[in-house]
PDB file of N, CA, C and O in Angstrom:
ATOM      1  N   MET A   1      20.305  27.841   8.325  1.00  0.00           N
ATOM      2  CA  MET A   1      20.530  26.715   9.205  1.00  0.00           C
ATOM      3  C   MET A   1      21.483  25.679   8.341  1.00  0.00           C
ATOM      4  O   MET A   1      21.212  25.421   7.168  1.00  0.00           O
ATOM      5  N   LYS A   2      22.501  25.169   8.948  1.00  0.00           N
ATOM      6  CA  LYS A   2      23.396  24.323   8.628  1.00  0.00           C
ATOM      7  C   LYS A   2      23.444  23.311   9.344  1.00  0.00           C
ATOM      8  O   LYS A   2      23.512  23.457  10.564  1.00  0.00           O
ATOM      9  N   ILE A   3      23.414  21.739   8.638  1.00  0.00           N
ATOM     10  CA  ILE A   3      23.445  20.516   9.160  1.00  0.00           C
ATOM     11  C   ILE A   3      24.802  19.576   8.844  1.00  0.00           C
ATOM     12  O   ILE A   3      25.232  19.276   7.731  1.00  0.00           O
ATOM     13  N   SER A   4      25.203  19.299   9.806  1.00  0.00           N
ATOM     14  CA  SER A   4      26.664  18.533   9.839  1.00  0.00           C
ATOM     15  C   SER A   4      26.409  16.973  10.212  1.00  0.00           C
ATOM     16  O   SER A   4      25.608  16.685  11.102  1.00  0.00           O
ATOM     17  N   TYR A   5      27.010  16.138   9.608  1.00  0.00           N
ATOM     18  CA  TYR A   5      27.224  14.756  10.364  1.00  0.00           C
ATOM     19  C   TYR A   5      28.753  14.243  10.566  1.00  0.00           C
ATOM     20  O   TYR A   5      29.689  14.421   9.786  1.00  0.00           O
ATOM     21  N   ASP A   6      28.764  13.683  11.586  1.00  0.00           N
ATOM     22  CA  ASP A   6      30.058  13.460  11.918  1.00  0.00           C
ATOM     23  C   ASP A   6      29.948  11.582  12.134  1.00  0.00           C
ATOM     24  O   ASP A   6      29.658  10.921  13.131  1.00  0.00           O
ATOM     25  N   LYS A   7      30.226  11.269  11.083  1.00  0.00           N
ATOM     26  CA  LYS A   7      30.078   9.614  11.206  1.00  0.00           C
ATOM     27  C   LYS A   7      30.986   8.618  12.200  1.00  0.00           C
ATOM     28  O   LYS A   7      30.673   7.489  12.577  1.00  0.00           O
ATOM     29  N   ASP A   8      32.049   9.273  12.474  1.00  0.00           N
ATOM     30  CA  ASP A   8      32.985   8.685  13.609  1.00  0.00           C
ATOM     31  C   ASP A   8      32.142   8.784  15.026  1.00  0.00           C
ATOM     32  O   ASP A   8      32.067   7.844  15.817  1.00  0.00           O
ATOM     33  N   THR A   9      31.591   9.924  15.200  1.00  0.00           N
ATOM     34  CA  THR A   9      31.049   9.654  16.837  1.00  0.00           C
ATOM     35  C   THR A   9      29.207   9.754  16.463  1.00  0.00           C
ATOM     36  O   THR A   9      28.391  10.131  17.304  1.00  0.00           O
ATOM     37  N   ASP A  10      28.835   9.323  15.024  1.00  0.00           N
ATOM     38  CA  ASP A  10      27.520   9.385  14.847  1.00  0.00           C
ATOM     39  C   ASP A  10      26.522  10.205  15.404  1.00  0.00           C
ATOM     40  O   ASP A  10      25.525   9.847  16.032  1.00  0.00           O
ATOM     41  N   SER A  11      27.010  11.715  15.017  1.00  0.00           N
ATOM     42  CA  SER A  11      26.519  12.516  15.660  1.00  0.00           C
ATOM     43  C   SER A  11      25.760  13.775  14.607  1.00  0.00           C
ATOM     44  O   SER A  11      26.402  14.215  13.652  1.00  0.00           O
ATOM     45  N   ILE A  12      24.616  14.177  14.853  1.00  0.00           N
ATOM     46  CA  ILE A  12      24.212  15.032  13.771  1.00  0.00           C
ATOM     47  C   ILE A  12      24.302  16.583  14.468  1.00  0.00           C
ATOM     48  O   ILE A  12      24.051  16.792  15.655  1.00  0.00           O
ATOM     49  N   TYR A  13      24.649  17.469  13.638  1.00  0.00           N
ATOM     50  CA  TYR A  13      24.407  18.895  14.384  1.00  0.00           C
ATOM     51  C   TYR A  13      23.963  20.109  13.489  1.00  0.00           C
ATOM     52  O   TYR A  13      24.494  20.535  12.463  1.00  0.00           O
ATOM     53  N   PHE A  14      22.728  20.597  14.225  1.00  0.00           N
ATOM     54  CA  PHE A  14      22.009  21.590  13.394  1.00  0.00           C
ATOM     55  C   PHE A  14      22.729  22.835  14.034  1.00  0.00           C
ATOM     56  O   PHE A  14      22.900  22.858  15.253  1.00  0.00           O
ATOM     57  N   LEU A  15      23.079  23.686  13.375  1.00  0.00           N
ATOM     58  CA  LEU A  15      23.133  24.962  13.519  1.00  0.00           C
ATOM     59  C   LEU A  15      22.202  25.941  13.311  1.00  0.00           C
ATOM     60  O   LEU A  15      21.775  26.156  12.177  1.00  0.00           O
ATOM     61  N   ILE A  16      21.925  26.408  14.030  1.00  0.00           N
ATOM     62  CA  ILE A  16      20.547  27.158  13.868  1.00  0.00           C
ATOM     63  C   ILE A  16      20.837  28.799  13.477  1.00  0.00           C
ATOM     64  O   ILE A  16      20.173  29.348  12.597  1.00  0.00           O
ATOM     65  N   SER A  17      21.801  29.443  14.160  1.00  0.00           N
ATOM     66  CA  SER A  17      22.083  30.808  14.029  1.00  0.00           C
ATOM     67  C   SER A  17      23.655  30.688  13.985  1.00  0.00           C
ATOM     68  O   SER A  17      24.292  30.237  14.936  1.00  0.00           O
ATOM     69  N   GLU A  18      24.283  31.162  12.714  1.00  0.00           N
ATOM     70  CA  GLU A  18      25.612  31.336  12.645  1.00  0.00           C
ATOM     71  C   GLU A  18      26.123  32.874  13.248  1.00  0.00           C
ATOM     72  O   GLU A  18      27.334  33.084  13.321  1.00  0.00           O
ATOM     73  N   SER A  19      25.238  33.829  13.632  1.00  0.00           N
ATOM     74  CA  SER A  19      25.694  34.867  14.050  1.00  0.00           C
ATOM     75  C   SER A  19      25.725  34.858  15.741  1.00  0.00           C
ATOM     76  O   SER A  19      26.349  35.780  16.268  1.00  0.00           O
ATOM     77  N   SER A  20      25.161  33.983  16.501  1.00  0.00           N
ATOM     78  CA  SER A  20      25.226  34.159  17.888  1.00  0.00           C
ATOM     79  C   SER A  20      26.659  33.224  18.286  1.00  0.00           C
ATOM     80  O   SER A  20      27.136  32.433  17.473  1.00  0.00           O
ATOM     81  N   THR A  21      27.165  33.416  19.453  1.00  0.00           N
ATOM     82  CA  THR A  21      28.328  32.616  20.057  1.00  0.00           C
ATOM     83  C   THR A  21      27.569  31.672  20.981  1.00  0.00           C
ATOM     84  O   THR A  21      26.559  32.084  21.551  1.00  0.00           O
ATOM     85  N   VAL A  22      27.998  30.443  21.153  1.00  0.00           N
ATOM     86  CA  VAL A  22      27.379  29.580  21.925  1.00  0.00           C
ATOM     87  C   VAL A  22      28.258  29.793  23.372  1.00  0.00           C
ATOM     88  O   VAL A  22      29.487  29.847  23.321  1.00  0.00           O
ATOM     89  N   VAL A  23      27.516  29.912  24.689  1.00  0.00           N
ATOM     90  CA  VAL A  23      27.964  30.260  25.659  1.00  0.00           C
ATOM     91  C   VAL A  23      27.768  29.352  26.950  1.00  0.00           C
ATOM     92  O   VAL A  23      28.218  29.553  28.078  1.00  0.00           O
ATOM     93  N   ASP A  24      26.964  28.276  26.485  1.00  0.00           N
ATOM     94  CA  ASP A  24      26.672  26.988  27.297  1.00  0.00           C
ATOM     95  C   ASP A  24      25.748  26.190  26.700  1.00  0.00           C
ATOM     96  O   ASP A  24      24.998  26.527  25.783  1.00  0.00           O
ATOM     97  N   SER A  25      25.814  25.027  27.278  1.00  0.00           N
ATOM     98  CA  SER A  25      25.195  23.971  26.598  1.00  0.00           C
ATOM     99  C   SER A  25      24.375  23.251  27.585  1.00  0.00           C
ATOM    100  O   SER A  25      24.721  23.486  28.743  1.00  0.00           O
ATOM    101  N   GLU A  26      23.403  22.454  27.455  1.00  0.00           N
ATOM    102  CA  GLU A  26      22.194  21.636  28.224  1.00  0.00           C
ATOM    103  C   GLU A  26      21.779  20.697  27.319  1.00  0.00           C
ATOM    104  O   GLU A  26      21.333  20.732  26.172  1.00  0.00           O
ATOM    105  N   GLU A  27      22.087  19.688  28.276  1.00  0.00           N
ATOM    106  CA  GLU A  27      21.480  18.130  27.634  1.00  0.00           C
ATOM    107  C   GLU A  27      19.990  18.012  28.178  1.00  0.00           C
ATOM    108  O   GLU A  27      19.698  17.784  29.352  1.00  0.00           O
ATOM    109  N   VAL A  28      19.213  18.180  27.266  1.00  0.00           N
ATOM    110  CA  VAL A  28      17.740  18.445  27.413  1.00  0.00           C
ATOM    111  C   VAL A  28      17.094  16.758  27.503  1.00  0.00           C
ATOM    112  O   VAL A  28      16.109  16.530  28.205  1.00  0.00           O
ATOM    113  N   ARG A  29      17.664  15.842  26.844  1.00  0.00           N
ATOM    114  CA  ARG A  29      17.204  14.437  27.065  1.00  0.00           C
ATOM    115  C   ARG A  29      18.804  13.612  26.851  1.00  0.00           C
ATOM    116  O   ARG A  29      19.766  14.239  26.406  1.00  0.00           O
ATOM    117  N   PRO A  30      18.887  12.290  27.202  1.00  0.00           N
ATOM    118  CA  PRO A  30      20.042  11.860  26.712  1.00  0.00           C
ATOM    119  C   PRO A  30      20.439  11.887  25.583  1.00  0.00           C
ATOM    120  O   PRO A  30      19.658  11.420  24.754  1.00  0.00           O
ATOM    121  N   GLY A  31      21.572  12.342  25.148  1.00  0.00           N
ATOM    122  CA  GLY A  31      22.178  12.601  23.892  1.00  0.00           C
ATOM    123  C   GLY A  31      21.779  13.572  23.062  1.00  0.00           C
ATOM    124  O   GLY A  31      22.093  13.687  21.877  1.00  0.00           O
ATOM    125  N   ILE A  32      21.032  14.322  23.740  1.00  0.00           N
ATOM    126  CA  ILE A  32      20.133  15.706  22.941  1.00  0.00           C
ATOM    127  C   ILE A  32      20.932  16.779  23.729  1.00  0.00           C
ATOM    128  O   ILE A  32      21.071  16.946  24.940  1.00  0.00           O
ATOM    129  N   ILE A  33      21.361  17.382  22.768  1.00  0.00           N
ATOM    130  CA  ILE A  33      22.231  18.794  23.556  1.00  0.00           C
ATOM    131  C   ILE A  33      21.763  20.134  22.732  1.00  0.00           C
ATOM    132  O   ILE A  33      21.579  20.228  21.518  1.00  0.00           O
ATOM    133  N   PHE A  34      21.624  21.133  23.732  1.00  0.00           N
ATOM    134  CA  PHE A  34      21.124  22.330  22.874  1.00  0.00           C
ATOM    135  C   PHE A  34      22.207  23.497  23.406  1.00  0.00           C
ATOM    136  O   PHE A  34      22.278  23.865  24.579  1.00  0.00           O
ATOM    137  N   ASP A  35      23.099  24.041  22.221  1.00  0.00           N
ATOM    138  CA  ASP A  35      23.821  25.133  22.466  1.00  0.00           C
ATOM    139  C   ASP A  35      23.095  26.469  22.557  1.00  0.00           C
ATOM    140  O   ASP A  35      22.318  26.829  21.673  1.00  0.00           O
ATOM    141  N   LEU A  36      23.358  27.199  23.641  1.00  0.00           N
ATOM    142  CA  LEU A  36      22.591  28.360  23.970  1.00  0.00           C
ATOM    143  C   LEU A  36      23.630  29.528  23.841  1.00  0.00           C
ATOM    144  O   LEU A  36      24.818  29.443  24.154  1.00  0.00           O
ATOM    145  N   ASP A  37      22.935  30.740  23.283  1.00  0.00           N
ATOM    146  CA  ASP A  37      23.649  31.997  23.743  1.00  0.00           C
ATOM    147  C   ASP A  37      23.598  32.861  24.711  1.00  0.00           C
ATOM    148  O   ASP A  37      22.900  32.473  25.648  1.00  0.00           O
ATOM    149  N   ALA A  38      24.208  34.179  24.881  1.00  0.00           N
ATOM    150  CA  ALA A  38      24.158  34.830  25.959  1.00  0.00           C
ATOM    151  C   ALA A  38      22.833  35.121  26.375  1.00  0.00           C
ATOM    152  O   ALA A  38      22.666  35.582  27.504  1.00  0.00           O
ATOM    153  N   GLN A  39      21.683  34.877  25.479  1.00  0.00           N
ATOM    154  CA  GLN A  39      20.639  35.422  25.829  1.00  0.00           C
ATOM    155  C   GLN A  39      19.451  34.205  26.067  1.00  0.00           C
ATOM    156  O   GLN A  39      18.229  34.349  26.012  1.00  0.00           O
ATOM    157  N   ASN A  40      20.226  32.967  26.346  1.00  0.00           N
ATOM    158  CA  ASN A  40      19.633  31.833  26.582  1.00  0.00           C
ATOM    159  C   ASN A  40      18.709  31.099  25.430  1.00  0.00           C
ATOM    160  O   ASN A  40      17.992  30.140  25.714  1.00  0.00           O
ATOM    161  N   GLN A  41      18.792  31.596  24.227  1.00  0.00           N
ATOM    162  CA  GLN A  41      18.241  31.144  22.878  1.00  0.00           C
ATOM    163  C   GLN A  41      19.162  30.124  22.343  1.00  0.00           C
ATOM    164  O   GLN A  41      20.392  30.173  22.333  1.00  0.00           O
ATOM    165  N   VAL A  42      18.163  28.916  21.767  1.00  0.00           N
ATOM    166  CA  VAL A  42      19.064  27.796  21.353  1.00  0.00           C
ATOM    167  C   VAL A  42      19.708  28.314  19.991  1.00  0.00           C
ATOM    168  O   VAL A  42      19.015  28.937  19.187  1.00  0.00           O
ATOM    169  N   VAL A  43      20.955  28.061  19.771  1.00  0.00           N
ATOM    170  CA  VAL A  43      21.876  28.438  18.499  1.00  0.00           C
ATOM    171  C   VAL A  43      22.121  27.018  18.001  1.00  0.00           C
ATOM    172  O   VAL A  43      22.383  27.035  16.799  1.00  0.00           O
ATOM    173  N   GLY A  44      22.121  26.013  18.436  1.00  0.00           N
ATOM    174  CA  GLY A  44      22.558  24.707  17.693  1.00  0.00           C
ATOM    175  C   GLY A  44      21.952  23.612  18.481  1.00  0.00           C
ATOM    176  O   GLY A  44      21.689  23.798  19.669  1.00  0.00           O
ATOM    177  N   ILE A  45      21.725  22.537  17.926  1.00  0.00           N
ATOM    178  CA  ILE A  45      21.277  21.035  18.632  1.00  0.00           C
ATOM    179  C   ILE A  45      22.169  19.761  17.726  1.00  0.00           C
ATOM    180  O   ILE A  45      22.247  19.391  16.555  1.00  0.00           O
ATOM    181  N   GLU A  46      22.670  19.434  18.857  1.00  0.00           N
ATOM    182  CA  GLU A  46      23.347  18.075  18.602  1.00  0.00           C
ATOM    183  C   GLU A  46      22.617  17.066  18.948  1.00  0.00           C
ATOM    184  O   GLU A  46      21.864  17.305  19.892  1.00  0.00           O
ATOM    185  N   ILE A  47      22.564  15.835  18.439  1.00  0.00           N
ATOM    186  CA  ILE A  47      22.018  14.366  18.621  1.00  0.00           C
ATOM    187  C   ILE A  47      23.126  13.478  18.369  1.00  0.00           C
ATOM    188  O   ILE A  47      23.708  13.219  17.316  1.00  0.00           O
ATOM    189  N   ILE A  48      23.343  12.966  19.819  1.00  0.00           N
ATOM    190  CA  ILE A  48      24.777  12.097  19.697  1.00  0.00           C
ATOM    191  C   ILE A  48      23.837  10.539  19.714  1.00  0.00           C
ATOM    192  O   ILE A  48      22.844  10.324  20.410  1.00  0.00           O
ATOM    193  N   GLY A  49      24.505   9.551  18.707  1.00  0.00           N
ATOM    194  CA  GLY A  49      23.920   8.469  18.509  1.00  0.00           C
ATOM    195  C   GLY A  49      22.634   8.335  17.421  1.00  0.00           C
ATOM    196  O   GLY A  49      21.662   7.581  17.471  1.00  0.00           O
ATOM    197  N   ALA A  50      22.990   9.323  16.449  1.00  0.00           N
ATOM    198  CA  ALA A  50      21.753   9.617  15.811  1.00  0.00           C
ATOM    199  C   ALA A  50      21.319   8.177  14.764  1.00  0.00           C
ATOM    200  O   ALA A  50      20.208   7.840  14.355  1.00  0.00           O
ATOM    201  N   GLY A  51      22.383   7.671  14.593  1.00  0.00           N
ATOM    202  CA  GLY A  51      21.945   6.190  14.175  1.00  0.00           C
ATOM    203  C   GLY A  51      21.000   5.232  14.629  1.00  0.00           C
ATOM    204  O   GLY A  51      20.182   4.516  14.052  1.00  0.00           O
ATOM    205  N   LYS A  52      21.307   5.394  15.744  1.00  0.00           N
ATOM    206  CA  LYS A  52      19.957   4.697  16.513  1.00  0.00           C
ATOM    207  C   LYS A  52      18.984   4.984  16.744  1.00  0.00           C
ATOM    208  O   LYS A  52      18.139   4.133  17.024  1.00  0.00           O
ATOM    209  N   ARG A  53      18.709   6.280  16.723  1.00  0.00           N
ATOM    210  CA  ARG A  53      17.434   7.208  16.587  1.00  0.00           C
ATOM    211  C   ARG A  53      16.589   7.476  15.548  1.00  0.00           C
ATOM    212  O   ARG A  53      15.394   7.751  15.655  1.00  0.00           O
ATOM    213  N   VAL A  54      17.345   7.375  14.347  1.00  0.00           N
ATOM    214  CA  VAL A  54      16.714   7.551  12.935  1.00  0.00           C
ATOM    215  C   VAL A  54      17.640   6.268  12.048  1.00  0.00           C
ATOM    216  O   VAL A  54      18.831   6.029  12.248  1.00  0.00           O
ATOM    217  N   SER A  55      16.979   5.736  11.305  1.00  0.00           N
ATOM    218  CA  SER A  55      17.492   5.033  10.156  1.00  0.00           C
ATOM    219  C   SER A  55      18.369   5.480   9.321  1.00  0.00           C
ATOM    220  O   SER A  55      18.207   6.678   9.090  1.00  0.00           O
ATOM    221  N   ALA A  56      19.447   4.884   8.638  1.00  0.00           N
ATOM    222  CA  ALA A  56      20.427   5.628   7.997  1.00  0.00           C
ATOM    223  C   ALA A  56      20.033   5.905   6.768  1.00  0.00           C
ATOM    224  O   ALA A  56      20.809   6.648   6.167  1.00  0.00           O
ATOM    225  N   GLU A  57      18.761   5.445   5.977  1.00  0.00           N
ATOM    226  CA  GLU A  57      18.033   6.180   5.230  1.00  0.00           C
ATOM    227  C   GLU A  57      17.483   7.518   5.425  1.00  0.00           C
ATOM    228  O   GLU A  57      17.584   8.538   4.744  1.00  0.00           O
ATOM    229  N   GLU A  58      16.921   7.285   6.438  1.00  0.00           N
ATOM    230  CA  GLU A  58      16.140   8.820   7.006  1.00  0.00           C
ATOM    231  C   GLU A  58      17.041   9.848   7.282  1.00  0.00           C
ATOM    232  O   GLU A  58      16.730  11.015   7.043  1.00  0.00           O
ATOM    233  N   LEU A  59      18.495   9.445   7.923  1.00  0.00           N
ATOM    234  CA  LEU A  59      19.549  10.515   8.111  1.00  0.00           C
ATOM    235  C   LEU A  59      19.870  10.938   6.806  1.00  0.00           C
ATOM    236  O   LEU A  59      19.794  12.144   6.574  1.00  0.00           O
ATOM    237  N   LYS A  60      20.288  10.002   5.725  1.00  0.00           N
ATOM    238  CA  LYS A  60      20.770  10.470   4.284  1.00  0.00           C
ATOM    239  C   LYS A  60      19.893  11.578   3.690  1.00  0.00           C
ATOM    240  O   LYS A  60      20.412  12.570   3.178  1.00  0.00           O
ATOM    241  N   LYS A  61      18.164  11.361   3.777  1.00  0.00           N
ATOM    242  CA  LYS A  61      17.075  12.237   3.300  1.00  0.00           C
ATOM    243  C   LYS A  61      17.433  13.248   4.052  1.00  0.00           C
ATOM    244  O   LYS A  61      17.683  14.268   3.410  1.00  0.00           O
ATOM    245  N   ILE A  62      17.554  13.327   5.278  1.00  0.00           N
ATOM    246  CA  ILE A  62      17.467  14.907   6.011  1.00  0.00           C
ATOM    247  C   ILE A  62      18.957  15.451   5.568  1.00  0.00           C
ATOM    248  O   ILE A  62      19.037  16.661   5.358  1.00  0.00           O
ATOM    249  N   LEU A  63      19.969  14.769   5.433  1.00  0.00           N
ATOM    250  CA  LEU A  63      21.087  15.679   4.809  1.00  0.00           C
ATOM    251  C   LEU A  63      21.003  16.111   3.692  1.00  0.00           C
ATOM    252  O   LEU A  63      21.585  17.168   3.454  1.00  0.00           O
ATOM    253  N   ILE A  64      20.203  15.399   2.563  1.00  0.00           N
ATOM    254  CA  ILE A  64      20.527  15.543   1.331  1.00  0.00           C
ATOM    255  C   ILE A  64      19.299  16.793   1.109  1.00  0.00           C
ATOM    256  O   ILE A  64      19.402  17.609   0.193  1.00  0.00           O
ATOM    257  N   ASP A  65      18.400  16.799   1.868  1.00  0.00           N
ATOM    258  CA  ASP A  65      17.274  17.681   1.563  1.00  0.00           C
ATOM    259  C   ASP A  65      17.534  19.016   2.261  1.00  0.00           C
ATOM    260  O   ASP A  65      16.749  19.905   1.932  1.00  0.00           O
ATOM    261  N   VAL A  66      18.562  19.378   3.243  1.00  0.00           N
ATOM    262  CA  VAL A  66      18.916  20.515   3.564  1.00  0.00           C
ATOM    263  C   VAL A  66      19.990  21.124   2.661  1.00  0.00           C
ATOM    264  O   VAL A  66      20.027  22.295   2.281  1.00  0.00           O
ATOM    265  N   ALA A  67      21.076  19.903   2.307  1.00  0.00           N
ATOM    266  CA  ALA A  67      22.243  20.672   1.751  1.00  0.00           C
ATOM    267  C   ALA A  67      21.849  21.066   0.416  1.00  0.00           C
ATOM    268  O   ALA A  67      22.619  21.719  -0.288  1.00  0.00           O
TER     269      ALA A  67
END
């Protein structure tokens, strides 16, 4: 799993499967988007407005723990 953060858009992205190609995306809740492969399996998750959902300190801890 890879995690990336874009501070310009305050978005965090969790790439679950590098071997799958995204063929569709579905916003499951406002600002939470699942990327799906051809078998309708989640291969990535994007959280828009991450700083509004998680404190900056918690976000830094997530990024450091995974990196």
